C-alpha positions in Angstrom: 48.2 -48.7 57.8 44.8 -47.7 56.6 41.8 -50.0 55.9 38.1 -49.6 55.0 35.3 -51.5 56.9 32.0 -52.3 55.2 29.5 -55.1 55.6 26.0 -56.4 54.9 25.9 -55.9 51.2 23.0 -58.4 50.8 23.6 -58.6 47.1 20.5 -59.8 45.3 18.2 -58.5 47.9 14.9 -57.1 46.7 12.5 -54.6 48.2 9.2 -56.4 47.6 8.8 -56.4 43.8 11.7 -54.0 43.2 15.2 -55.2 42.2 18.0 -53.4 44.0 20.9 -54.8 41.8 21.5 -51.6 39.9 21.6 -49.6 43.2 24.0 -52.2 44.6 26.3 -51.9 41.7 26.3 -48.1 42.1 27.0 -48.1 45.8 29.8 -50.7 45.4 31.4 -48.6 42.7 31.2 -45.7 45.1 33.0 -47.8 47.8 35.7 -48.7 45.3 36.1 -45.0 44.6 36.4 -44.2 48.3 39.0 -47.0 48.8 41.0 -45.5 46.0 40.6 -41.9 47.1 41.5 -42.7 50.7 44.4 -44.9 49.6 43.4 -47.8 51.9 45.7 -50.8 52.2 42.9 -53.3 52.9 39.2 -53.7 52.7 37.3 -55.6 55.4 33.8 -57.0 54.6 32.1 -58.3 57.7 29.6 -60.7 56.4 26.2 -61.0 54.7 27.8 -60.6 51.3 24.7 -62.1 49.7 21.1 -62.0 50.7 20.5 -65.8 50.2 22.4 -69.1 50.4 21.8 -69.5 46.7 22.2 -66.0 45.2 21.2 -65.1 41.6 23.8 -65.2 38.9 23.7 -61.4 38.5 24.4 -61.0 42.3 27.4 -63.4 42.1 28.8 -61.7 39.0 28.5 -58.3 40.6 30.2 -59.5 43.8 33.3 -60.9 42.1 33.6 -58.0 39.7 33.6 -55.5 42.5 36.0 -57.4 44.6 38.5 -57.6 41.8 38.3 -53.9 41.3 38.8 -53.3 45.1 41.8 -55.6 45.2 43.5 -53.7 42.4 45.3 -56.7 41.1 46.7 -57.7 44.5 48.0 -54.4 45.5 45.2 -54.0 48.1 44.1 -56.9 50.4 40.4 -57.7 50.5 39.2 -59.9 53.3 35.6 -61.1 53.5 33.8 -63.4 56.0 30.4 -65.2 55.8 27.4 -63.8 57.6 24.1 -65.5 58.7 22.7 -65.0 55.2 25.6 -66.6 53.4 26.5 -70.2 52.6 30.0 -70.8 54.1 30.9 -73.3 51.4 29.8 -71.0 48.6 31.8 -68.1 50.1 35.0 -70.2 50.2 34.6 -72.0 46.9 36.6 -69.5 44.7 39.4 -69.2 47.3 42.3 -70.7 45.2 41.6 -68.2 42.4 40.7 -65.3 44.7 44.1 -65.6 46.5 45.8 -64.8 43.2 44.0 -61.4 43.3 44.8 -60.7 47.0 41.2 -61.7 48.0 40.8 -63.8 51.1 37.5 -65.6 52.1 36.6 -67.2 55.4 33.3 -69.0 55.6 33.6 -70.7 59.0 35.0 -69.9 62.4 37.7 -72.6 62.0 38.6 -71.7 58.4 42.4 -71.6 57.8 43.8 -69.5 55.0 46.5 -71.1 52.8 49.6 -68.9 52.9 50.5 -67.2 49.6 52.7 -64.5 48.2 52.0 -62.0 45.3 54.4 -60.0 43.2 52.8 -56.8 44.6 54.4 -57.6 48.0 51.1 -58.8 49.6 51.5 -62.1 51.3 50.1 -64.3 54.1 53.0 -64.9 56.5 51.3 -67.4 58.8 47.8 -68.9 59.3 45.9 -70.9 61.9 42.2 -71.7 62.2 40.4 -68.3 62.6 43.7 -66.3 62.3 46.1 -65.0 59.8 49.1 -62.7 59.7 49.7 -60.6 56.5 52.3 -58.4 55.1 50.9 -55.5 53.1 53.0 -53.7 50.4 55.0 -50.8 51.9 54.8 -51.7 55.6 57.5 -53.3 57.8 54.9 -54.5 60.4 52.1 -57.0 59.8 48.3 -56.9 59.8 46.9 -59.7 62.0 43.3 -60.7 61.6 41.2 -62.7 64.0 38.2 -64.0 61.9 35.0 -65.4 63.4 32.4 -65.7 60.6 28.8 -66.5 61.6 27.7 -69.9 62.8 24.9 -70.8 65.1 25.8 -71.6 68.7 26.0 -75.4 68.3 28.2 -75.2 65.2 30.4 -72.6 66.8 31.0 -74.9 69.8 31.6 -77.9 67.5 34.0 -76.0 65.2 35.9 -74.6 68.2 36.2 -78.1 69.6 34.3 -77.4 72.8 33.6 -80.7 74.6 30.9 -79.3 77.0 28.1 -78.0 74.8 26.6 -76.3 77.8 29.5 -74.0 78.2 28.8 -70.3 77.9 29.5 -69.1 74.3 30.7 -65.7 75.4 33.4 -67.2 77.6 34.4 -69.7 74.9 34.9 -66.9 72.3 36.6 -64.6 74.8 39.1 -67.3 75.8 39.8 -68.2 72.2 40.4 -64.6 71.1 42.6 -64.0 74.2 44.7 -67.1 73.5 45.3 -65.9 69.9 46.1 -62.3 70.8 48.5 -63.2 73.6 51.2 -64.3 71.2 50.8 -61.3 69.0 51.3 -58.0 71.0 49.9 -54.9 69.6 53.2 -53.1 69.8 54.6 -55.3 67.0 51.7 -55.3 64.5 48.1 -54.1 63.8 45.6 -56.5 65.4 42.0 -56.5 64.0 39.1 -58.8 64.9 36.3 -59.2 62.3 33.1 -61.1 63.1 29.4 -61.4 62.2 27.7 -61.7 65.6 25.3 -59.7 67.7 27.3 -57.5 70.0 25.9 -55.3 72.7 27.1 -53.6 75.9 26.8 -55.6 79.1 23.9 -54.6 81.3 22.0 -52.8 78.5 18.6 -53.9 77.3 18.9 -56.2 74.3 18.1 -54.2 71.2 15.7 -55.5 68.6 17.1 -56.8 65.3 15.6 -55.3 62.2 12.2 -56.6 61.3 13.3 -57.7 57.8 16.7 -59.1 59.0 17.1 -62.9 59.5 17.6 -62.9 63.3 20.7 -64.2 65.1 19.1 -64.0 68.5 16.6 -66.8 68.2 16.3 -70.3 69.6 19.2 -72.2 68.1 21.0 -69.1 67.0 23.8 -67.5 69.0 23.7 -65.5 72.2 24.9 -61.9 72.1 28.5 -61.1 72.7 29.4 -58.2 75.0 31.7 -55.4 73.8 33.8 -56.0 76.9 34.5 -59.6 75.8 36.9 -58.5 73.2 40.5 -58.8 74.5 43.1 -56.1 75.1 45.7 -55.8 72.4 43.2 -55.2 69.5 43.3 -52.1 67.5 39.8 -52.4 66.0 36.8 -54.8 66.0 34.9 -54.9 62.6 31.3 -56.1 63.0 28.6 -57.1 60.6 24.9 -58.0 61.0 23.1 -54.8 62.3 22.3 -52.4 59.4 22.6 -49.2 61.5 26.1 -47.9 61.4 27.3 -47.2 64.9 30.1 -47.7 67.4 29.4 -49.6 70.6 30.8 -48.5 74.0 32.4 -50.4 76.7 35.2 -52.0 74.6 38.9 -51.7 74.9 39.2 -50.4 71.3 36.7 -49.2 68.7 34.0 -51.8 68.3 32.0 -50.8 65.2 29.0 -51.9 63.1 29.6 -50.4 59.6 26.0 -51.1 58.7 24.6 -51.9 55.3 25.5 -49.7 52.3 21.8 -49.2 51.3 18.6 -48.9 53.3 17.0 -52.3 52.9 13.8 -51.7 55.0 11.6 -48.8 56.1 13.0 -49.3 59.6 16.2 -47.7 58.2 14.5 -44.6 56.8 16.5 -42.0 58.6 19.9 -43.8 58.6 22.8 -42.2 56.8 24.7 -45.1 55.3 28.5 -44.9 55.4 31.8 -46.8 55.5 34.5 -46.6 58.2 38.1 -45.6 57.5 40.6 -46.7 60.1 44.2 -45.6 60.6 46.3 -48.0 62.8 49.9 -48.6 63.7 51.6 -50.7 66.3 51.5 -49.5 69.9 49.0 -46.7 69.2 45.2 -46.3 69.4 43.4 -46.5 66.1 41.9 -43.4 64.6 38.4 -43.9 63.0 36.5 -41.7 60.6 33.4 -42.2 58.4 32.7 -41.4 54.8 29.0 -41.0 53.9 27.6 -43.0 51.0 25.4 -41.2 48.5 24.2 -43.9 46.1 20.8 -45.5 46.1 17.2 -44.4 46.6 16.1 -43.3 50.0 13.2 -45.1 51.8 10.4 -43.0 53.4 7.1 -43.7 55.1 4.4 -41.1 54.7 0.8 -40.9 55.8 -2.1 -38.9 54.3 -5.8 -38.6 55.1 -6.5 -37.0 51.7 -6.1 -38.6 48.3 -5.4 -35.3 46.5 -2.7 -34.4 49.0 -1.1 -37.9 48.6 -1.1 -37.5 44.8 0.5 -34.1 45.0 3.3 -35.3 47.3 3.9 -38.4 45.2 4.4 -36.3 42.0 6.8 -34.0 43.8 8.9 -36.8 45.3 9.8 -39.3 42.6 13.3 -40.3 43.6 12.3 -42.4 46.6 10.9 -45.7 47.7 7.6 -45.1 49.4 5.6 -46.8 52.1 2.3 -44.9 51.8 -0.5 -45.0 54.4 -3.8 -43.6 53.4 -6.3 -42.8 56.2 -10.0 -43.2 55.3 -13.3 -44.2 56.8 -13.7 -46.8 54.2 -11.6 -49.1 52.0 -9.3 -47.9 49.3 -11.1 -48.1 45.9 -9.5 -49.7 42.8 -9.6 -46.3 41.1 -7.7 -44.6 44.0 -5.1 -47.4 43.9 -4.7 -47.0 40.2 -4.2 -43.2 40.5 -1.7 -43.6 43.4 0.5 -46.2 41.6 0.3 -44.2 38.3 1.6 -41.1 40.2 4.8 -42.7 41.5 7.1 -45.4 40.1 8.3 -46.8 43.5 5.4 -47.3 45.8 6.5 -50.4 47.7 3.5 -50.7 50.1 0.1 -49.1 50.2 -1.4 -49.3 53.7 -5.1 -48.6 54.2 -5.8 -47.2 57.7 -9.5 -47.4 58.3 -10.6 -45.0 61.0 -13.9 -46.8 61.8 -12.0 -50.0 62.7 -13.8 -53.3 62.7 -16.3 -54.9 65.0 -15.3 -57.5 67.5 -16.9 -60.9 67.9 -19.4 -59.4 70.4 -20.5 -56.9 67.7 -20.3 -53.7 69.9 -16.6 -52.8 70.5 -14.6 -51.2 67.8 -11.1 -52.5 67.5 -8.5 -50.3 65.8 -5.7 -52.1 63.8 -2.7 -50.0 63.1 -1.2 -51.4 60.0 1.8 -49.2 60.3 3.1 -51.4 63.1 5.8 -54.0 62.5 4.8 -57.7 62.2 6.1 -58.4 65.7 4.1 -55.5 67.2 0.9 -56.7 65.4 1.5 -60.3 66.8 1.9 -58.9 70.3 -1.4 -57.0 69.9 -3.2 -60.1 68.6 -1.8 -62.2 71.4 -3.0 -59.7 74.0 -6.5 -59.6 72.4 -6.8 -63.4 72.4 -5.0 -64.3 75.7 -5.5 -61.2 77.8 -1.8 -60.8 78.4 1.4 -60.1 76.5 3.5 -63.0 75.2 6.5 -64.1 77.3 10.0 -64.0 76.1 10.0 -67.6 74.9 6.9 -67.1 72.8 8.5 -64.1 71.2 11.7 -66.0 70.6 9.8 -68.7 68.8 7.9 -66.2 66.8 11.1 -64.5 65.7 12.6 -67.9 64.7 9.5 -68.7 62.6 9.8 -65.3 60.9 13.5 -65.9 60.2 12.7 -69.4 58.8 10.0 -67.8 56.5 12.5 -65.3 55.2 15.0 -68.1 54.5 12.4 -70.0 52.5 11.6 -66.8 50.5 
């Protein structure tokens, strides 16, 4: 049995003033071609299907058109869950029609799929909240899916009927997954868990979420899950949320973030985007390989201390999105700005880096502001300047929550 793992499409997402919808169409067509070339039996989409709770009509149209192509009229199963950017209700709304095409949506951790059967041989054999067992055409053993779409910690505990809201979320999820998998041994079927949560290795330093990504790890969000929390008996864990494709260690099976299909921020400049292809059969370890994606413009940050050098580079590197820093001992003139933007069609941000800095309130100490730093790094520098010490963890958590709220409003 072979399936393809992808996630974090963020359909409708823009890069400042630039629409990415045409690039998104191209990369999804590429994923459809890969699914066909690799002869996959199922496609798993691990959340953040859209970039906003209320996506544009063109994003919605693109989404359904691409899923229909992927499903190949019910010959191939397509299973998609909601991420923290998605509206669970919107994701599940077309479910009755989607099932007729072999497409399954799960918007909430307690969602239960209605069993169905198609002429292609694809059918749902059984279903419980957060779980379904499927028969795929051509196989005499089932595909079993444990589905845990994103919900914040309080909603997760409420949906999972946890009486004690102070209980540790990791233990709750671990116990739930173990109870499901106990009745479905890996020797008799292929067991896959798909979720949209922050997963890390126990004991490691908590990694930062991307600066432009609506954070999960904030006050009222959801605590991280450890890769060791996934139960034995799984063949594969398909993750969504982090945009860098990578496999975490410490698990009992491959635990993989497929990442986003396009680079959505300049923090992803050097990331090779990809999809994961998984071969699995009962009683054996899954085999995992990747296929690199080629569609979409690359993102690159460059710095110059000379206007002429910047103009020459821009003219020679047209097929990119550019974050350009220009170092000078004065401000960037309107004429310089006009020349730079005329030289390149996709300058996203023009950052002036003034060598002379600015004067402090006392009037005698120059303070250098590095505008290439992330918003959070600039906040930390500002806090240190005003308070004389770095902000503690709670202040940073509140700052990240405010940043996430601002992105939701935008």
